[in-house]
C-alpha positions as CSV (number, residue, x, y, z in Angstrom):
1,X,0.0,0.0,0.0
2,X,1.1,3.6,-0.7
3,X,2.2,5.5,2.4
4,X,-0.2,8.0,3.8
5,X,1.9,11.0,4.8
6,X,-0.8,12.4,7.1
7,X,-1.1,9.1,8.9
8,X,2.7,9.0,9.2
9,X,2.8,12.4,10.9
10,X,-0.3,11.6,12.9
11,X,-2.2,14.6,11.8
12,X,-5.5,15.4,10.0
13,X,-5.6,16.2,6.3
14,X,-6.5,19.8,7.0
15,X,-3.6,20.4,9.5
16,X,-2.0,23.8,9.4
17,X,1.7,24.4,8.7
18,X,2.3,24.9,12.4
19,X,0.7,21.6,13.3
20,X,2.7,19.8,10.6
21,X,6.0,21.2,12.0
22,X,5.0,20.5,15.6
23,X,4.2,16.9,14.7
24,X,7.5,16.5,12.8
25,X,9.5,17.7,15.8
26,X,7.7,15.4,18.1
27,X,8.2,12.3,15.9
28,X,11.8,13.2,15.1
29,X,12.6,13.1,18.7
30,X,10.7,9.8,19.1
31,X,12.3,7.9,16.2
32,X,15.8,9.4,15.9
33,X,18.2,6.3,15.5
34,X,20.8,7.8,17.8
35,X,18.2,8.0,20.5
36,X,16.9,4.5,19.8
37,X,20.0,2.3,19.4
38,X,18.2,-0.9,20.3
39,X,15.2,-0.3,18.0
40,X,16.1,-1.6,14.5
41,X,13.0,0.0,13.1
42,X,13.8,3.5,14.3
43,X,15.9,4.4,11.2
44,X,13.0,3.4,8.9
45,X,10.4,5.2,11.0
46,X,12.6,8.3,11.0
47,X,13.0,8.2,7.2
48,X,9.2,7.9,6.8
49,X,8.6,10.9,9.0
50,X,11.2,12.9,7.2
51,X,9.8,12.0,3.8
52,X,6.2,12.9,4.9
53,X,7.4,16.2,6.3
54,X,9.3,17.2,3.2
55,X,6.2,16.8,1.1
56,X,3.5,18.2,3.5
57,X,5.5,21.2,4.6
58,X,5.9,22.4,1.0
59,X,2.7,24.0,-0.2
60,X,3.1,23.0,-3.9
61,X,4.1,19.4,-3.1
62,X,1.3,19.1,-0.6
63,X,-1.3,20.3,-3.2
64,X,0.0,17.7,-5.7
65,X,0.0,15.0,-3.1
66,X,-3.6,15.7,-2.1
67,X,-4.6,15.6,-5.8
68,X,-2.6,12.6,-7.0
69,X,-1.6,10.7,-3.9
70,X,1.8,9.0,-3.7
71,X,2.1,9.1,-7.5
72,X,2.2,12.9,-7.5
73,X,5.9,12.8,-8.8
74,X,4.8,11.5,-12.1
75,X,2.4,14.4,-12.4
76,X,5.3,16.9,-12.4
77,X,5.8,17.6,-8.7
78,X,9.1,17.1,-7.1
79,X,9.7,14.1,-4.9
80,X,10.9,14.0,-1.4
81,X,14.3,15.4,-0.5
82,X,17.2,13.2,-1.5
83,X,18.7,13.8,1.9
84,X,16.1,12.3,4.4
85,X,18.5,12.7,7.3
86,X,18.8,16.4,7.1
87,X,16.8,18.0,9.9
88,X,15.4,20.7,7.6
89,X,15.0,18.4,4.6
90,X,16.7,21.1,2.4
91,X,13.6,23.2,2.7
92,X,14.3,26.9,3.3
93,X,10.7,27.3,4.7
94,X,11.4,25.0,7.6
95,X,12.2,26.6,10.9
96,X,13.5,23.7,13.0
97,X,15.2,24.6,16.2
98,X,17.5,21.9,17.4
99,X,17.0,23.0,21.0
100,X,13.2,22.7,20.7
101,X,13.5,19.3,19.0
102,X,15.5,17.8,21.9
103,X,14.0,19.4,24.9
104,X,16.0,22.7,25.1
105,X,19.3,21.1,26.0
106,X,22.4,23.1,25.0
107,X,26.1,22.8,25.3
108,X,26.1,19.2,24.3
109,X,23.6,16.4,24.8
110,X,21.2,15.3,22.1
111,X,21.3,18.6,20.3
112,X,25.0,18.4,19.5
113,X,24.7,14.7,18.8
114,X,21.9,15.4,16.3
115,X,23.9,18.2,14.6
116,X,27.0,15.9,14.2
117,X,24.8,13.2,12.8
118,X,23.1,15.4,10.2
119,X,26.4,17.1,9.2
120,X,28.0,13.8,8.3
121,X,25.5,13.3,5.5
122,X,26.3,16.7,3.9
123,X,29.2,17.0,1.5
124,X,30.7,20.5,1.6
125,X,31.2,22.1,-1.7
126,X,34.9,22.3,-2.4
127,X,36.4,25.3,-4.2
128,X,37.9,24.7,-7.6
129,X,41.7,24.2,-7.2
130,X,43.9,26.7,-9.0
131,X,44.9,25.7,-12.5
132,X,48.6,25.4,-13.3
133,X,49.9,27.6,-16.1
134,X,50.8,26.0,-19.5
135,X,54.3,24.8,-20.3
136,X,56.3,26.3,-23.1
137,X,58.7,24.2,-25.3
138,X,61.7,25.4,-27.3
139,X,64.8,24.1,-29.0
140,X,68.4,25.2,-28.3
141,X,71.5,24.3,-30.3
142,X,74.8,24.4,-28.4
143,X,78.5,23.6,-29.4
144,X,79.9,20.1,-28.7
145,X,82.3,21.6,-26.1
146,X,79.5,23.3,-24.2
147,X,77.6,20.1,-24.0
148,X,80.6,18.3,-22.5
149,X,81.9,21.0,-20.1
150,X,78.7,23.0,-19.4
151,X,78.2,26.7,-19.7
152,X,75.6,29.3,-20.5
153,X,73.5,30.1,-23.5
154,X,70.7,32.5,-24.5
155,X,67.3,31.4,-25.8
156,X,64.4,33.4,-27.2
157,X,61.0,32.2,-25.9
158,X,57.8,33.2,-27.6
159,X,54.9,33.7,-25.2
160,X,51.2,33.0,-25.8
161,X,50.5,36.7,-26.1
162,X,52.9,37.0,-28.9
163,X,55.7,38.6,-26.9
164,X,59.3,37.3,-27.3
165,X,61.5,37.1,-24.2
166,X,65.3,36.4,-24.2
167,X,66.4,34.2,-21.3
168,X,69.8,33.1,-20.0
169,X,70.1,29.3,-19.7
170,X,72.6,27.4,-17.6
171,X,73.9,24.3,-19.5
172,X,74.7,21.5,-17.1
173,X,77.9,19.6,-17.5
174,X,77.8,16.4,-19.7
175,X,74.3,17.0,-21.0
176,X,73.5,14.7,-23.9
177,X,72.1,15.5,-27.3
178,X,68.3,15.4,-27.3
179,X,67.9,15.9,-23.5
180,X,65.7,18.6,-22.0
181,X,66.4,21.4,-19.6
182,X,63.4,22.4,-17.4
183,X,63.1,26.0,-16.2
184,X,60.6,25.7,-13.4
185,X,58.0,28.4,-13.0
186,X,59.1,30.4,-16.1
187,X,56.3,29.2,-18.4
188,X,52.8,30.7,-18.8
189,X,51.2,32.2,-15.7
190,X,48.1,30.5,-14.2
191,X,44.7,32.0,-15.2
192,X,43.4,31.8,-11.6
193,X,46.2,32.2,-9.1
194,X,47.9,28.8,-9.4
195,X,51.6,28.0,-10.2
196,X,53.1,29.1,-13.4
197,X,54.1,26.5,-16.0
198,X,57.6,25.5,-16.9
199,X,59.8,26.0,-20.0
200,X,61.1,22.8,-21.5
201,X,64.2,23.3,-23.7
202,X,65.4,20.5,-26.0
203,X,69.2,20.6,-26.4
204,X,70.7,19.9,-29.8
205,X,74.5,19.5,-30.0
206,X,76.6,20.5,-33.1
207,X,79.1,17.9,-34.2
208,X,82.9,18.3,-33.4
209,X,85.4,18.0,-36.3
210,X,87.6,15.6,-34.5
211,X,85.8,14.2,-31.4
212,X,82.9,11.8,-31.1
213,X,80.9,11.0,-28.0
214,X,79.1,7.9,-26.7
215,X,77.7,8.7,-23.3
216,X,80.8,9.5,-21.2
217,X,83.2,8.0,-23.7
218,X,85.1,10.3,-26.1
219,X,86.8,9.1,-29.3
220,X,89.3,11.2,-31.2
221,X,91.3,10.5,-34.3
222,X,94.9,11.5,-33.9
223,X,97.1,11.9,-37.0
224,X,100.7,10.6,-36.7
225,X,103.6,10.6,-39.2
226,X,105.0,7.5,-40.8
227,X,108.2,8.0,-38.9
228,X,106.2,8.2,-35.6
229,X,104.4,5.1,-36.5
230,X,107.5,3.1,-37.3
231,X,109.9,4.3,-34.6
232,X,107.4,5.2,-31.9
233,X,107.0,8.7,-30.3
234,X,105.5,10.8,-27.6
235,X,102.8,13.1,-28.9
236,X,100.6,15.8,-27.4
237,X,96.8,15.3,-27.6
238,X,94.2,17.9,-26.6
239,X,91.3,16.8,-24.3
240,X,88.4,18.6,-22.6
241,X,90.4,18.8,-19.5
242,X,93.7,19.9,-20.9
243,X,96.5,18.6,-23.1
244,X,98.0,15.2,-22.3
245,X,101.0,13.3,-23.7
246,X,100.5,9.9,-25.3
247,X,103.2,7.3,-26.1
248,X,102.8,5.9,-29.5
249,X,104.3,2.4,-29.6
250,X,106.9,1.6,-32.3
251,X,105.3,-0.2,-35.3
252,X,101.8,1.2,-34.7
253,X,99.3,0.9,-37.6
254,X,96.5,3.2,-38.6
255,X,93.4,2.3,-36.6
256,X,95.2,1.4,-33.4
257,X,93.5,2.8,-30.3
258,X,95.2,4.1,-27.2
259,X,93.0,4.2,-24.1
260,X,93.4,7.0,-21.6
261,X,91.3,6.5,-18.4
262,X,89.4,9.4,-16.9
263,X,90.0,11.8,-19.8
264,X,86.5,11.4,-21.3
265,X,83.3,13.2,-20.2
266,X,83.1,14.1,-16.5
267,X,79.6,14.2,-15.3
268,X,78.3,15.5,-12.0
269,X,77.7,12.0,-10.8
270,X,79.7,8.8,-11.1
271,X,83.1,8.1,-12.6
272,X,84.4,10.1,-15.6
273,X,84.5,8.3,-18.9
274,X,87.6,7.4,-20.9
275,X,89.3,8.8,-24.0
276,X,90.1,6.6,-26.9
277,X,92.7,7.9,-29.3
278,X,92.6,6.3,-32.7
279,X,95.9,6.6,-34.6
280,X,95.8,7.7,-38.2
281,X,99.1,7.5,-40.2
282,X,99.6,10.4,-42.6
283,X,102.0,9.8,-45.5
284,X,104.3,12.5,-46.8
285,X,102.8,14.6,-49.5
286,X,105.6,13.7,-52.0
287,X,108.4,11.3,-52.1
288,X,111.4,11.5,-54.5
289,X,112.6,8.6,-56.6
290,X,115.2,7.5,-54.1
291,X,112.7,7.5,-51.2
292,X,110.3,5.4,-53.2
293,X,113.0,2.8,-54.0
294,X,113.8,2.6,-50.2
295,X,110.2,2.2,-49.3
296,X,109.8,-0.5,-52.0
297,X,112.8,-2.4,-50.6
298,X,111.4,-2.3,-47.1
299,X,108.0,-3.7,-48.4
300,X,109.7,-6.5,-50.3
301,X,111.7,-7.4,-47.2
302,X,108.6,-7.5,-45.1
303,X,106.3,-9.1,-47.6
304,X,102.8,-10.3,-46.5
305,X,99.2,-9.8,-47.2
306,X,97.7,-7.3,-44.6
307,X,94.2,-8.2,-45.8
308,X,94.6,-11.9,-45.3
309,X,92.0,-12.1,-42.5
310,X,89.5,-9.8,-44.2
311,X,86.1,-11.5,-44.5
312,X,82.5,-10.6,-45.4
């Protein structure tokens, strides 16, 4: 059977607004679950009382209910409050005094208990958090030596408003090609008081005419003369950390590599890389006839096929 709201509130069908509110306060005290912990039906009774009060205390809802009964919602009237535990039912016309409802107790007791209970069911509206500003992205090309040793560079950044700003950028030691530098808080400002965005700078490194890099390893091609290759020699080789002296063993061939520990790329963390010097024999620009004969005699004396082990 459909619920009779007048019967639920124990009032007549022509009850006044004051009588409806008085009946509600009486029954709310009677059936409140916190005041009836041993009564399993108290919660259901309290909900029924609240639903009945939400309808009958609203003039428009009451008129629709009197006309259509419990199916008044399908006739276009609003249904009961979706928050049956709220003491006022969400109705601005309801004047419910918590002290009257629970016998005038103040400073604690049932009044505070009821307030705490009803407040738990309400979700406070949270303010919209500030929006972070947009990031800006840019590219920066730096010399090979700056990428290895670090330094500074300038970059022009174009803002969303069309303005161009020149910034000084610190290049960290041992940055690799393609890595990004983040300038925190220097991007676009927030539209509503939040943090500014960042600037992300992609680093591109120009090639070096002699050195190549693989992580922290450096490779360099070192030209040597034929005499230095045959007899051996001590030669000076430049590195990112200063000039060093290498000993070329006698009888060295082109392509031979000399390893120098710790003379590669030195990052901020971990051990430095090594330097590998690849020897490249450079022949004299011109030989006279006598020199050619001497070279031919040497080759005939030390005959052999240097490509004997070459395979596909």
